[in-house]
SEPASE-910595 format. One record per atom (N, C-alpha, C, CB): residue number from 1; x, y, z. Coordinates in steps of 0.1 Angstrom, whole numbers, plus 5000, padded with zeros to 4 digits. Each point is the difference from the previous one (the first is absolute). Glycine has a CB too. Example, Ala and Ser with C-alpha at 12.3 -4.5 7.8 and 13.67 -1.06 7.14 Angstrom:
2
<vexvo nr="1" xx="5132" yy="4943" zz="5078"/>
<vexvo nr="1" xx="4991" yy="5012" zz="5000"/>
<vexvo nr="1" xx="5009" yy="5012" zz="5000"/>
<vexvo nr="1" xx="4981" yy="4988" zz="5012"/>
<vexvo nr="2" xx="5015" yy="5023" zz="4981"/>
<vexvo nr="2" xx="5009" yy="5011" zz="5000"/>
<vexvo nr="2" xx="4992" yy="5011" zz="5008"/>
<vexvo nr="2" xx="5012" yy="4994" zz="4978"/>
END
This chain:
116
<vexvo nr="1" xx="6234" yy="3414" zz="4393"/>
<vexvo nr="1" xx="5005" yy="4989" zz="4991"/>
<vexvo nr="1" xx="4996" yy="4986" zz="5006"/>
<vexvo nr="1" xx="5019" yy="5016" zz="4992"/>
<vexvo nr="2" xx="4983" yy="4982" zz="5021"/>
<vexvo nr="2" xx="4997" yy="4987" zz="5005"/>
<vexvo nr="2" xx="4985" yy="4998" zz="5001"/>
<vexvo nr="2" xx="5021" yy="5001" zz="5013"/>
<vexvo nr="3" xx="4971" yy="5010" zz="4988"/>
<vexvo nr="3" xx="4986" yy="4998" zz="5000"/>
<vexvo nr="3" xx="4995" yy="4996" zz="4987"/>
<vexvo nr="3" xx="4998" yy="5017" zz="5018"/>
<vexvo nr="4" xx="5008" yy="4987" zz="4971"/>
<vexvo nr="4" xx="4996" yy="4995" zz="4987"/>
<vexvo nr="4" xx="5003" yy="4985" zz="4998"/>
<vexvo nr="4" xx="5005" yy="5023" zz="4991"/>
<vexvo nr="5" xx="5006" yy="4973" zz="5014"/>
<vexvo nr="5" xx="5003" yy="4985" zz="4999"/>
<vexvo nr="5" xx="4990" yy="4992" zz="5009"/>
<vexvo nr="5" xx="5024" yy="5006" zz="4995"/>
<vexvo nr="6" xx="4973" yy="5000" zz="5017"/>
<vexvo nr="6" xx="4991" yy="4993" zz="5008"/>
<vexvo nr="6" xx="4986" yy="4999" zz="4994"/>
<vexvo nr="6" xx="5013" yy="5008" zz="5020"/>
<vexvo nr="7" xx="4983" yy="5003" zz="4973"/>
<vexvo nr="7" xx="4987" yy="5000" zz="4993"/>
<vexvo nr="7" xx="5000" yy="4989" zz="4990"/>
<vexvo nr="7" xx="4997" yy="5025" zz="5004"/>
<vexvo nr="8" xx="5013" yy="4974" zz="4988"/>
<vexvo nr="8" xx="5000" yy="4990" zz="4989"/>
<vexvo nr="8" xx="5001" yy="4986" zz="5007"/>
<vexvo nr="8" xx="5012" yy="5016" zz="4984"/>
<vexvo nr="9" xx="4994" yy="4982" zz="5027"/>
<vexvo nr="9" xx="5001" yy="4987" zz="5006"/>
<vexvo nr="9" xx="4986" yy="4996" zz="5006"/>
<vexvo nr="9" xx="5024" yy="5005" zz="5006"/>
<vexvo nr="10" xx="4970" yy="5005" zz="5001"/>
<vexvo nr="10" xx="4987" yy="4997" zz="5006"/>
<vexvo nr="10" xx="4989" yy="4997" zz="4989"/>
<vexvo nr="10" xx="5006" yy="5014" zz="5020"/>
<vexvo nr="11" xx="4994" yy="4995" zz="4970"/>
<vexvo nr="11" xx="4990" yy="4999" zz="4990"/>
<vexvo nr="11" xx="5002" yy="4987" zz="4991"/>
<vexvo nr="11" xx="4998" yy="5025" zz="5000"/>
<vexvo nr="12" xx="5014" yy="4972" zz="4997"/>
<vexvo nr="12" xx="5002" yy="4988" zz="4992"/>
<vexvo nr="12" xx="4997" yy="4987" zz="5008"/>
<vexvo nr="12" xx="5017" yy="5012" zz="4986"/>
<vexvo nr="13" xx="4986" yy="4988" zz="5027"/>
<vexvo nr="13" xx="4997" yy="4989" zz="5008"/>
<vexvo nr="13" xx="4985" yy="4999" zz="5002"/>
<vexvo nr="13" xx="5022" yy="5002" zz="5011"/>
<vexvo nr="14" xx="4971" yy="5009" zz="4991"/>
<vexvo nr="14" xx="4986" yy="5000" zz="5001"/>
<vexvo nr="14" xx="4993" yy="4995" zz="4987"/>
<vexvo nr="14" xx="5001" yy="5019" zz="5017"/>
<vexvo nr="15" xx="5004" yy="4985" zz="4972"/>
<vexvo nr="15" xx="4994" yy="4996" zz="4987"/>
<vexvo nr="15" xx="5003" yy="4985" zz="4998"/>
<vexvo nr="15" xx="5004" yy="5022" zz="4990"/>
<vexvo nr="16" xx="5008" yy="4973" zz="5013"/>
<vexvo nr="16" xx="5002" yy="4986" zz="4999"/>
<vexvo nr="16" xx="4992" yy="4991" zz="5010"/>
<vexvo nr="16" xx="5023" yy="5006" zz="4992"/>
<vexvo nr="17" xx="4975" yy="4999" zz="5020"/>
<vexvo nr="17" xx="4992" yy="4993" zz="5010"/>
<vexvo nr="17" xx="4985" yy="5000" zz="4995"/>
<vexvo nr="17" xx="5017" yy="5006" zz="5018"/>
<vexvo nr="18" xx="4979" yy="5005" zz="4976"/>
<vexvo nr="18" xx="4986" yy="5001" zz="4996"/>
<vexvo nr="18" xx="4998" yy="4990" zz="4989"/>
<vexvo nr="18" xx="4999" yy="5024" zz="5006"/>
<vexvo nr="19" xx="5010" yy="4974" zz="4985"/>
<vexvo nr="19" xx="4999" yy="4990" zz="4989"/>
<vexvo nr="19" xx="5000" yy="4986" zz="5007"/>
<vexvo nr="19" xx="5012" yy="5015" zz="4983"/>
<vexvo nr="20" xx="4996" yy="4983" zz="5027"/>
<vexvo nr="20" xx="5001" yy="4987" zz="5007"/>
<vexvo nr="20" xx="4987" yy="4997" zz="5007"/>
<vexvo nr="20" xx="5025" yy="5002" zz="5002"/>
<vexvo nr="21" xx="4968" yy="5008" zz="5003"/>
<vexvo nr="21" xx="4987" yy="4998" zz="5006"/>
<vexvo nr="21" xx="4990" yy="4993" zz="4991"/>
<vexvo nr="21" xx="5004" yy="5020" zz="5014"/>
<vexvo nr="22" xx="4997" yy="4984" zz="4973"/>
<vexvo nr="22" xx="4991" yy="4994" zz="4990"/>
<vexvo nr="22" xx="5005" yy="4987" zz="4995"/>
<vexvo nr="22" xx="4993" yy="5023" zz="4993"/>
<vexvo nr="23" xx="5020" yy="4975" zz="5006"/>
<vexvo nr="23" xx="5006" yy="4988" zz="4994"/>
<vexvo nr="23" xx="5002" yy="4989" zz="5010"/>
<vexvo nr="23" xx="5010" yy="5015" zz="4983"/>
<vexvo nr="24" xx="4989" yy="4987" zz="5030"/>
<vexvo nr="24" xx="5003" yy="4990" zz="5009"/>
<vexvo nr="24" xx="4990" yy="4989" zz="5000"/>
<vexvo nr="24" xx="5011" yy="5017" zz="5015"/>
<vexvo nr="25" xx="4993" yy="4971" zz="4984"/>
<vexvo nr="25" xx="4991" yy="4988" zz="5000"/>
<vexvo nr="25" xx="4994" yy="4997" zz="5013"/>
<vexvo nr="25" xx="5014" yy="4991" zz="4981"/>
<vexvo nr="26" xx="4993" yy="5011" zz="5030"/>
<vexvo nr="26" xx="4995" yy="4998" zz="5013"/>
<vexvo nr="26" xx="4993" yy="5013" zz="5005"/>
<vexvo nr="26" xx="5018" yy="4982" zz="5005"/>
<vexvo nr="27" xx="4970" yy="5017" zz="5000"/>
<vexvo nr="27" xx="4993" yy="5012" zz="5005"/>
<vexvo nr="27" xx="5007" yy="5006" zz="5012"/>
<vexvo nr="27" xx="4979" yy="4991" zz="4991"/>
<vexvo nr="28" xx="5027" yy="5001" zz="5017"/>
<vexvo nr="28" xx="5007" yy="5005" zz="5012"/>
<vexvo nr="28" xx="5012" yy="5008" zz="4996"/>
<vexvo nr="28" xx="4993" yy="4980" zz="5014"/>
<vexvo nr="29" xx="5015" yy="5015" zz="4976"/>
<vexvo nr="29" xx="5011" yy="5008" zz="4994"/>
<vexvo nr="29" xx="4995" yy="5013" zz="4994"/>
<vexvo nr="29" xx="5013" yy="4979" zz="4996"/>
<vexvo nr="30" xx="4975" yy="5021" zz="4998"/>
<vexvo nr="30" xx="4995" yy="5012" zz="4994"/>
<vexvo nr="30" xx="4997" yy="5011" zz="5011"/>
<vexvo nr="30" xx="4990" yy="4986" zz="4982"/>
<vexvo nr="31" xx="5005" yy="5009" zz="5029"/>
<vexvo nr="31" xx="4997" yy="5010" zz="5011"/>
<vexvo nr="31" xx="5013" yy="5005" zz="5006"/>
<vexvo nr="31" xx="4979" yy="4988" zz="5005"/>
<vexvo nr="32" xx="5031" yy="5004" zz="4996"/>
<vexvo nr="32" xx="5013" yy="5004" zz="5005"/>
<vexvo nr="32" xx="5007" yy="5010" zz="4990"/>
<vexvo nr="32" xx="5003" yy="4978" zz="5012"/>
<vexvo nr="33" xx="4995" yy="5020" zz="4975"/>
<vexvo nr="33" xx="5005" yy="5010" zz="4991"/>
<vexvo nr="33" xx="4992" yy="5013" zz="5001"/>
<vexvo nr="33" xx="5007" yy="4982" zz="4985"/>
<vexvo nr="34" xx="4980" yy="5017" zz="5018"/>
<vexvo nr="34" xx="4992" yy="5012" zz="5002"/>
<vexvo nr="34" xx="5005" yy="5008" zz="5012"/>
<vexvo nr="34" xx="4980" yy="4988" zz="4990"/>
<vexvo nr="35" xx="5024" yy="5005" zz="5021"/>
<vexvo nr="35" xx="5006" yy="5007" zz="5011"/>
<vexvo nr="35" xx="5013" yy="5007" zz="4996"/>
<vexvo nr="35" xx="4989" yy="4983" zz="5016"/>
<vexvo nr="36" xx="5019" yy="5011" zz="4976"/>
<vexvo nr="36" xx="5012" yy="5006" zz="4995"/>
<vexvo nr="36" xx="4997" yy="5013" zz="4992"/>
<vexvo nr="36" xx="5011" yy="4977" zz="5000"/>
<vexvo nr="37" xx="4978" yy="5022" zz="4992"/>
<vexvo nr="37" xx="4996" yy="5012" zz="4992"/>
<vexvo nr="37" xx="4997" yy="5011" zz="5010"/>
<vexvo nr="37" xx="4991" yy="4986" zz="4981"/>
<vexvo nr="38" xx="5001" yy="5011" zz="5029"/>
<vexvo nr="38" xx="4996" yy="5010" zz="5010"/>
<vexvo nr="38" xx="5013" yy="5006" zz="5007"/>
<vexvo nr="38" xx="4978" yy="4989" zz="5004"/>
<vexvo nr="39" xx="5031" yy="5003" zz="4999"/>
<vexvo nr="39" xx="5013" yy="5005" zz="5007"/>
<vexvo nr="39" xx="5007" yy="5009" zz="4990"/>
<vexvo nr="39" xx="5001" yy="4979" zz="5014"/>
<vexvo nr="40" xx="5000" yy="5018" zz="4974"/>
<vexvo nr="40" xx="5007" yy="5008" zz="4990"/>
<vexvo nr="40" xx="4993" yy="5013" zz="4998"/>
<vexvo nr="40" xx="5009" yy="4980" zz="4989"/>
<vexvo nr="41" xx="4978" yy="5020" zz="5011"/>
<vexvo nr="41" xx="4992" yy="5013" zz="4999"/>
<vexvo nr="41" xx="5002" yy="5008" zz="5012"/>
<vexvo nr="41" xx="4983" yy="4988" zz="4986"/>
<vexvo nr="42" xx="5019" yy="5006" zz="5026"/>
<vexvo nr="42" xx="5003" yy="5008" zz="5012"/>
<vexvo nr="42" xx="5014" yy="5006" zz="4999"/>
<vexvo nr="42" xx="4985" yy="4985" zz="5014"/>
<vexvo nr="43" xx="5024" yy="5008" zz="4980"/>
<vexvo nr="43" xx="5013" yy="5005" zz="4997"/>
<vexvo nr="43" xx="5000" yy="5012" zz="4991"/>
<vexvo nr="43" xx="5010" yy="4978" zz="5004"/>
<vexvo nr="44" xx="4981" yy="5022" zz="4986"/>
<vexvo nr="44" xx="4999" yy="5011" zz="4991"/>
<vexvo nr="44" xx="4994" yy="5012" zz="5007"/>
<vexvo nr="44" xx="4997" yy="4984" zz="4981"/>
<vexvo nr="45" xx="4993" yy="5013" zz="5028"/>
<vexvo nr="45" xx="4995" yy="5011" zz="5008"/>
<vexvo nr="45" xx="5010" yy="5006" zz="5010"/>
<vexvo nr="45" xx="4978" yy="4989" zz="4999"/>
<vexvo nr="46" xx="5031" yy="5003" zz="5006"/>
<vexvo nr="46" xx="5011" yy="5006" zz="5008"/>
<vexvo nr="46" xx="5009" yy="5009" zz="4992"/>
<vexvo nr="46" xx="4999" yy="4979" zz="5014"/>
<vexvo nr="47" xx="5003" yy="5018" zz="4974"/>
<vexvo nr="47" xx="5009" yy="5008" zz="4991"/>
<vexvo nr="47" xx="4993" yy="5014" zz="4998"/>
<vexvo nr="47" xx="5009" yy="4979" zz="4989"/>
<vexvo nr="48" xx="4978" yy="5021" zz="5012"/>
<vexvo nr="48" xx="4993" yy="5013" zz="4998"/>
<vexvo nr="48" xx="4998" yy="5008" zz="5013"/>
<vexvo nr="48" xx="4988" yy="4990" zz="4981"/>
<vexvo nr="49" xx="5019" yy="5005" zz="5030"/>
<vexvo nr="49" xx="4999" yy="5005" zz="5013"/>
<vexvo nr="49" xx="4986" yy="5000" zz="5006"/>
<vexvo nr="49" xx="5019" yy="5015" zz="4994"/>
<vexvo nr="50" xx="4974" yy="4974" zz="5003"/>
<vexvo nr="50" xx="4986" yy="4998" zz="5005"/>
<vexvo nr="50" xx="5001" yy="4988" zz="5010"/>
<vexvo nr="50" xx="4989" yy="5009" zz="4979"/>
<vexvo nr="51" xx="5018" yy="4994" zz="5032"/>
<vexvo nr="51" xx="5003" yy="4989" zz="5010"/>
<vexvo nr="51" xx="4987" yy="4995" zz="5006"/>
<vexvo nr="51" xx="5022" yy="5011" zz="5005"/>
<vexvo nr="52" xx="4969" yy="4998" zz="4999"/>
<vexvo nr="52" xx="4988" yy="4995" zz="5006"/>
<vexvo nr="52" xx="4991" yy="4992" zz="4991"/>
<vexvo nr="52" xx="5000" yy="5021" zz="5014"/>
<vexvo nr="53" xx="4999" yy="4983" zz="4973"/>
<vexvo nr="53" xx="4992" yy="4992" zz="4991"/>
<vexvo nr="53" xx="5007" yy="4987" zz="4997"/>
<vexvo nr="53" xx="4992" yy="5021" zz="4990"/>
<vexvo nr="54" xx="5021" yy="4978" zz="5010"/>
<vexvo nr="54" xx="5007" yy="4987" zz="4998"/>
<vexvo nr="54" xx="4997" yy="4991" zz="5011"/>
<vexvo nr="54" xx="5018" yy="5012" zz="4987"/>
<vexvo nr="55" xx="4983" yy="4993" zz="5025"/>
<vexvo nr="55" xx="4997" yy="4991" zz="5012"/>
<vexvo nr="55" xx="4986" yy="4996" zz="5000"/>
<vexvo nr="55" xx="5018" yy="5011" zz="5013"/>
<vexvo nr="56" xx="4972" yy="4998" zz="4984"/>
<vexvo nr="56" xx="4986" yy="4996" zz="5000"/>
<vexvo nr="56" xx="4998" yy="4990" zz="4989"/>
<vexvo nr="56" xx="4993" yy="5023" zz="5009"/>
<vexvo nr="57" xx="5013" yy="4979" zz="4980"/>
<vexvo nr="57" xx="4999" yy="4991" zz="4988"/>
<vexvo nr="57" xx="5004" yy="4986" zz="5005"/>
<vexvo nr="57" xx="5004" yy="5018" zz="4984"/>
<vexvo nr="58" xx="5007" yy="4981" zz="5023"/>
<vexvo nr="58" xx="5005" yy="4987" zz="5004"/>
<vexvo nr="58" xx="4991" yy="4994" zz="5011"/>
<vexvo nr="58" xx="5023" yy="5007" zz="4995"/>
<vexvo nr="59" xx="4972" yy="5001" zz="5014"/>
<vexvo nr="59" xx="4992" yy="4995" zz="5011"/>
<vexvo nr="59" xx="4986" yy="4995" zz="4994"/>
<vexvo nr="59" xx="5012" yy="5015" zz="5017"/>
<vexvo nr="60" xx="4982" yy="4993" zz="4975"/>
<vexvo nr="60" xx="4987" yy="4997" zz="4995"/>
<vexvo nr="60" xx="5000" yy="4989" zz="4990"/>
<vexvo nr="60" xx="4993" yy="5023" zz="5004"/>
<vexvo nr="61" xx="5016" yy="4978" zz="4985"/>
<vexvo nr="61" xx="5000" yy="4991" zz="4989"/>
<vexvo nr="61" xx="5007" yy="4987" zz="5003"/>
<vexvo nr="61" xx="4998" yy="5019" zz="4985"/>
<vexvo nr="62" xx="5014" yy="4982" zz="5020"/>
<vexvo nr="62" xx="5008" yy="4988" zz="5003"/>
<vexvo nr="62" xx="4995" yy="4994" zz="5013"/>
<vexvo nr="62" xx="5020" yy="5009" zz="4988"/>
<vexvo nr="63" xx="4978" yy="4999" zz="5022"/>
<vexvo nr="63" xx="4996" yy="4995" zz="5013"/>
<vexvo nr="63" xx="4986" yy="4994" zz="5001"/>
<vexvo nr="63" xx="5016" yy="5016" zz="5010"/>
<vexvo nr="64" xx="4975" yy="4989" zz="4982"/>
<vexvo nr="64" xx="4986" yy="4996" zz="5002"/>
<vexvo nr="64" xx="4995" yy="4993" zz="4987"/>
<vexvo nr="64" xx="4996" yy="5019" zz="5016"/>
<vexvo nr="65" xx="5004" yy="4988" zz="4973"/>
<vexvo nr="65" xx="4994" yy="4995" zz="4988"/>
<vexvo nr="65" xx="5007" yy="4988" zz="4994"/>
<vexvo nr="65" xx="4991" yy="5023" zz="4996"/>
<vexvo nr="66" xx="5023" yy="4978" zz="5002"/>
<vexvo nr="66" xx="5007" yy="4989" zz="4994"/>
<vexvo nr="66" xx="5001" yy="4988" zz="5009"/>
<vexvo nr="66" xx="5014" yy="5017" zz="4988"/>
<vexvo nr="67" xx="4986" yy="4985" zz="5025"/>
<vexvo nr="67" xx="5000" yy="4989" zz="5009"/>
<vexvo nr="67" xx="4986" yy="4993" zz="5000"/>
<vexvo nr="67" xx="5017" yy="5011" zz="5015"/>
<vexvo nr="68" xx="4973" yy="4997" zz="4984"/>
<vexvo nr="68" xx="4986" yy="4994" zz="4998"/>
<vexvo nr="68" xx="4999" yy="4992" zz="4987"/>
<vexvo nr="68" xx="4991" yy="5019" zz="5013"/>
<vexvo nr="69" xx="5015" yy="4986" zz="4976"/>
<vexvo nr="69" xx="5000" yy="4993" zz="4988"/>
<vexvo nr="69" xx="5008" yy="4987" zz="5002"/>
<vexvo nr="69" xx="4999" yy="5021" zz="4987"/>
<vexvo nr="70" xx="5012" yy="4979" zz="5020"/>
<vexvo nr="70" xx="5008" yy="4988" zz="5002"/>
<vexvo nr="70" xx="4992" yy="4990" zz="5008"/>
<vexvo nr="70" xx="5021" yy="5014" zz="4999"/>
<vexvo nr="71" xx="4973" yy="4990" zz="5011"/>
<vexvo nr="71" xx="4992" yy="4990" zz="5008"/>
<vexvo nr="71" xx="4988" yy="4994" zz="4992"/>
<vexvo nr="71" xx="5006" yy="5013" zz="5020"/>
<vexvo nr="72" xx="4988" yy="4995" zz="4972"/>
<vexvo nr="72" xx="4989" yy="4995" zz="4992"/>
<vexvo nr="72" xx="5005" yy="4990" zz="4989"/>
<vexvo nr="72" xx="4987" yy="5022" zz="5004"/>
<vexvo nr="73" xx="5024" yy="4982" zz="4990"/>
<vexvo nr="73" xx="5006" yy="4991" zz="4990"/>
<vexvo nr="73" xx="5004" yy="4987" zz="5006"/>
<vexvo nr="73" xx="5007" yy="5020" zz="4986"/>
<vexvo nr="74" xx="4999" yy="4980" zz="5026"/>
<vexvo nr="74" xx="5005" yy="4988" zz="5006"/>
<vexvo nr="74" xx="4988" yy="4992" zz="5005"/>
<vexvo nr="74" xx="5021" yy="5012" zz="5007"/>
<vexvo nr="75" xx="4968" yy="4994" zz="4997"/>
<vexvo nr="75" xx="4988" yy="4992" zz="5005"/>
<vexvo nr="75" xx="4992" yy="4994" zz="4988"/>
<vexvo nr="75" xx="4999" yy="5015" zz="5020"/>
<vexvo nr="76" xx="5002" yy="4991" zz="4968"/>
<vexvo nr="76" xx="4992" yy="4995" zz="4989"/>
<vexvo nr="76" xx="5005" yy="4987" zz="4994"/>
<vexvo nr="76" xx="4994" yy="5024" zz="4996"/>
<vexvo nr="77" xx="5018" yy="4974" zz="5005"/>
<vexvo nr="77" xx="5007" yy="4988" zz="4994"/>
<vexvo nr="77" xx="4996" yy="4999" zz="4985"/>
<vexvo nr="77" xx="4999" yy="4988" zz="5022"/>
<vexvo nr="78" xx="5006" yy="5022" zz="4971"/>
<vexvo nr="78" xx="4997" yy="5001" zz="4985"/>
<vexvo nr="78" xx="5008" yy="4989" zz="4993"/>
<vexvo nr="78" xx="4995" yy="5025" zz="5002"/>
<vexvo nr="79" xx="4998" yy="4968" zz="4990"/>
<vexvo nr="79" xx="5006" yy="4989" zz="4992"/>
<vexvo nr="79" xx="5007" yy="5007" zz="4988"/>
<vexvo nr="79" xx="4983" yy="4982" zz="5007"/>
<vexvo nr="80" xx="5030" yy="5017" zz="4991"/>
<vexvo nr="80" xx="5007" yy="5006" zz="4990"/>
<vexvo nr="80" xx="4997" yy="4993" zz="4986"/>
<vexvo nr="80" xx="5018" yy="5007" zz="5016"/>
<vexvo nr="81" xx="4979" yy="4980" zz="4984"/>
<vexvo nr="81" xx="4997" yy="4994" zz="4988"/>
<vexvo nr="81" xx="4987" yy="5005" zz="4994"/>
<vexvo nr="81" xx="5012" yy="4979" zz="5008"/>
<vexvo nr="82" xx="4978" yy="5024" zz="5000"/>
<vexvo nr="82" xx="4988" yy="5006" zz="4995"/>
<vexvo nr="82" xx="5002" yy="5013" zz="4994"/>
<vexvo nr="82" xx="4988" yy="4988" zz="5017"/>
<vexvo nr="83" xx="5021" yy="5020" zz="4988"/>
<vexvo nr="83" xx="5003" yy="5013" zz="4994"/>
<vexvo nr="83" xx="5006" yy="4999" zz="4986"/>
<vexvo nr="83" xx="5003" yy="5009" zz="5024"/>
<vexvo nr="84" xx="5006" yy="4982" zz="4974"/>
<vexvo nr="84" xx="5006" yy="4998" zz="4987"/>
<vexvo nr="84" xx="4991" yy="4995" zz="4990"/>
<vexvo nr="84" xx="5021" yy="4996" zz="5012"/>
<vexvo nr="85" xx="4968" yy="4997" zz="4992"/>
<vexvo nr="85" xx="4991" yy="4995" zz="4990"/>
<vexvo nr="85" xx="4992" yy="5011" zz="4994"/>
<vexvo nr="85" xx="4998" yy="4979" zz="5012"/>
<vexvo nr="86" xx="4999" yy="5032" zz="4995"/>
<vexvo nr="86" xx="4991" yy="5010" zz="4996"/>
<vexvo nr="86" xx="5008" yy="5012" zz="4993"/>
<vexvo nr="86" xx="4984" yy="4994" zz="5018"/>
<vexvo nr="87" xx="5029" yy="5005" zz="4982"/>
<vexvo nr="87" xx="5008" yy="5012" zz="4994"/>
<vexvo nr="87" xx="4997" yy="5001" zz="4985"/>
<vexvo nr="87" xx="5018" yy="4996" zz="5018"/>
<vexvo nr="88" xx="4983" yy="4994" zz="4975"/>
<vexvo nr="88" xx="4998" yy="5001" zz="4985"/>
<vexvo nr="88" xx="4985" yy="5003" zz="4997"/>
<vexvo nr="88" xx="5020" yy="4984" zz="4997"/>
<vexvo nr="89" xx="4971" yy="5012" zz="5011"/>
<vexvo nr="89" xx="4986" yy="5003" zz="4998"/>
<vexvo nr="89" xx="4997" yy="5014" zz="5000"/>
<vexvo nr="89" xx="4995" yy="4978" zz="5009"/>
<vexvo nr="90" xx="5011" yy="5030" zz="5000"/>
<vexvo nr="90" xx="4997" yy="5014" zz="5001"/>
<vexvo nr="90" xx="5010" yy="5009" zz="4993"/>
<vexvo nr="90" xx="4990" yy="4995" zz="5021"/>
<vexvo nr="91" xx="5020" yy="4999" zz="4972"/>
<vexvo nr="91" xx="5011" yy="5008" zz="4993"/>
<vexvo nr="91" xx="4994" yy="5009" zz="4989"/>
<vexvo nr="91" xx="5016" yy="4982" zz="5005"/>
<vexvo nr="92" xx="4975" yy="5014" zz="4987"/>
<vexvo nr="92" xx="4995" yy="5009" zz="4990"/>
<vexvo nr="92" xx="4992" yy="5012" zz="5006"/>
<vexvo nr="92" xx="4998" yy="4981" zz="4984"/>
<vexvo nr="93" xx="4995" yy="5017" zz="5026"/>
<vexvo nr="93" xx="4992" yy="5011" zz="5006"/>
<vexvo nr="93" xx="5010" yy="5009" zz="5007"/>
<vexvo nr="93" xx="4980" yy="4985" zz="5004"/>
<vexvo nr="94" xx="5030" yy="5010" zz="5003"/>
<vexvo nr="94" xx="5010" yy="5009" zz="5007"/>
<vexvo nr="94" xx="5008" yy="5007" zz="4990"/>
<vexvo nr="94" xx="5001" yy="4984" zz="5018"/>
<vexvo nr="95" xx="5002" yy="5010" zz="4970"/>
<vexvo nr="95" xx="5008" yy="5007" zz="4990"/>
<vexvo nr="95" xx="4992" yy="5012" zz="4994"/>
<vexvo nr="95" xx="5012" yy="4979" zz="4995"/>
<vexvo nr="96" xx="4975" yy="5018" zz="5003"/>
<vexvo nr="96" xx="4991" yy="5011" zz="4994"/>
<vexvo nr="96" xx="4999" yy="5011" zz="5010"/>
<vexvo nr="96" xx="4987" yy="4983" zz="4987"/>
<vexvo nr="97" xx="5011" yy="5014" zz="5026"/>
<vexvo nr="97" xx="4999" yy="5011" zz="5010"/>
<vexvo nr="97" xx="5013" yy="5008" zz="5001"/>
<vexvo nr="97" xx="4983" yy="4986" zz="5013"/>
<vexvo nr="98" xx="5028" yy="5007" zz="4986"/>
<vexvo nr="98" xx="5013" yy="5006" zz="5000"/>
<vexvo nr="98" xx="5002" yy="5009" zz="4988"/>
<vexvo nr="98" xx="5009" yy="4981" zz="5012"/>
<vexvo nr="99" xx="4987" yy="5015" zz="4976"/>
<vexvo nr="99" xx="5001" yy="5009" zz="4988"/>
<vexvo nr="99" xx="4991" yy="5012" zz="5002"/>
<vexvo nr="99" xx="5005" yy="4980" zz="4986"/>
<vexvo nr="100" xx="4983" yy="5019" zz="5020"/>
<vexvo nr="100" xx="4992" yy="5011" zz="5002"/>
<vexvo nr="100" xx="5006" yy="5010" zz="5010"/>
<vexvo nr="100" xx="4980" yy="4986" zz="4996"/>
<vexvo nr="101" xx="5027" yy="5009" zz="5014"/>
<vexvo nr="101" xx="5007" yy="5008" zz="5010"/>
<vexvo nr="101" xx="5011" yy="5008" zz="4993"/>
<vexvo nr="101" xx="4994" yy="4984" zz="5018"/>
<vexvo nr="102" xx="5014" yy="5009" zz="4974"/>
<vexvo nr="102" xx="5011" yy="5006" zz="4993"/>
<vexvo nr="102" xx="4995" yy="5011" zz="4990"/>
<vexvo nr="102" xx="5014" yy="4979" zz="5002"/>
<vexvo nr="103" xx="4975" yy="5018" zz="4991"/>
<vexvo nr="103" xx="4994" yy="5010" zz="4991"/>
<vexvo nr="103" xx="4996" yy="5012" zz="5008"/>
<vexvo nr="103" xx="4992" yy="4982" zz="4985"/>
<vexvo nr="104" xx="5001" yy="5016" zz="5027"/>
<vexvo nr="104" xx="4996" yy="5012" zz="5008"/>
<vexvo nr="104" xx="5012" yy="5008" zz="5005"/>
<vexvo nr="104" xx="4979" yy="4987" zz="5007"/>
<vexvo nr="105" xx="5031" yy="5007" zz="4997"/>
<vexvo nr="105" xx="5012" yy="5007" zz="5005"/>
<vexvo nr="105" xx="5006" yy="5008" zz="4989"/>
<vexvo nr="105" xx="5004" yy="4982" zz="5017"/>
<vexvo nr="106" xx="4998" yy="5012" zz="4971"/>
<vexvo nr="106" xx="5005" yy="5007" zz="4988"/>
<vexvo nr="106" xx="4991" yy="5012" zz="4996"/>
<vexvo nr="106" xx="5011" yy="4979" zz="4993"/>
<vexvo nr="107" xx="4976" yy="5019" zz="5008"/>
<vexvo nr="107" xx="4991" yy="5011" zz="4997"/>
<vexvo nr="107" xx="5001" yy="5011" zz="5009"/>
<vexvo nr="107" xx="4984" yy="4983" zz="4991"/>
<vexvo nr="108" xx="5017" yy="5015" zz="5022"/>
<vexvo nr="108" xx="5002" yy="5011" zz="5010"/>
<vexvo nr="108" xx="5013" yy="5007" zz="4998"/>
<vexvo nr="108" xx="4985" yy="4987" zz="5016"/>
<vexvo nr="109" xx="5026" yy="5005" zz="4982"/>
<vexvo nr="109" xx="5013" yy="5006" zz="4999"/>
<vexvo nr="109" xx="5001" yy="5008" zz="4987"/>
<vexvo nr="109" xx="5010" yy="4982" zz="5014"/>
<vexvo nr="110" xx="4985" yy="5013" zz="4975"/>
<vexvo nr="110" xx="5002" yy="5007" zz="4988"/>
<vexvo nr="110" xx="4991" yy="5012" zz="4998"/>
<vexvo nr="110" xx="5007" yy="4978" zz="4991"/>
<vexvo nr="111" xx="4981" yy="5021" zz="5014"/>
<vexvo nr="111" xx="4991" yy="5012" zz="4998"/>
<vexvo nr="111" xx="4999" yy="5009" zz="5011"/>
<vexvo nr="111" xx="4987" yy="4985" zz="4986"/>
<vexvo nr="112" xx="5021" yy="5013" zz="5024"/>
<vexvo nr="112" xx="5000" yy="5009" zz="5012"/>
<vexvo nr="112" xx="4986" yy="5003" zz="5006"/>
<vexvo nr="112" xx="5021" yy="5011" zz="4990"/>
<vexvo nr="113" xx="4972" yy="4978" zz="5013"/>
<vexvo nr="113" xx="4987" yy="5001" zz="5006"/>
<vexvo nr="113" xx="5001" yy="5004" zz="5015"/>
<vexvo nr="113" xx="4991" yy="4983" zz="4983"/>
<vexvo nr="114" xx="5021" yy="5017" zz="5022"/>
<vexvo nr="114" xx="5002" yy="5002" zz="5015"/>
<vexvo nr="114" xx="4999" yy="5016" zz="5002"/>
<vexvo nr="114" xx="5015" yy="4979" zz="5003"/>
<vexvo nr="115" xx="4976" yy="5025" zz="5005"/>
<vexvo nr="115" xx="4998" yy="5015" zz="5002"/>
<vexvo nr="115" xx="5011" yy="5005" zz="5009"/>
<vexvo nr="115" xx="4976" yy="4998" zz="4997"/>
<vexvo nr="116" xx="5028" yy="5014" zz="5001"/>
<vexvo nr="116" xx="5011" yy="5006" zz="5008"/>
<vexvo nr="116" xx="4995" yy="5009" zz="5010"/>
<vexvo nr="116" xx="5015" yy="4999" zz="4981"/>
END
């Protein structure tokens, strides 16, 4: 019973953190939310009794890759004002690609193209 509540806790927090990775205005905050997603995924692995994989996940992804992302983002000095200028310019293309992705997902789910 408690594992079910822990699953809902970890998965909802991972989903919320994943959304915040995309929505964060500051790239450093985005990387920190990405680290939180990795930690929540490790918590989900622990619920499945995959202790070794959870620790390897933390060491490899949080300890190496996410810290590398953080250093690169901090060294680049990204101008946030320049990012906001280009958002509306690429919105139609991003929306079109998003619609194609949703169509493909619905096509796979509805027609059972996944082999068993």
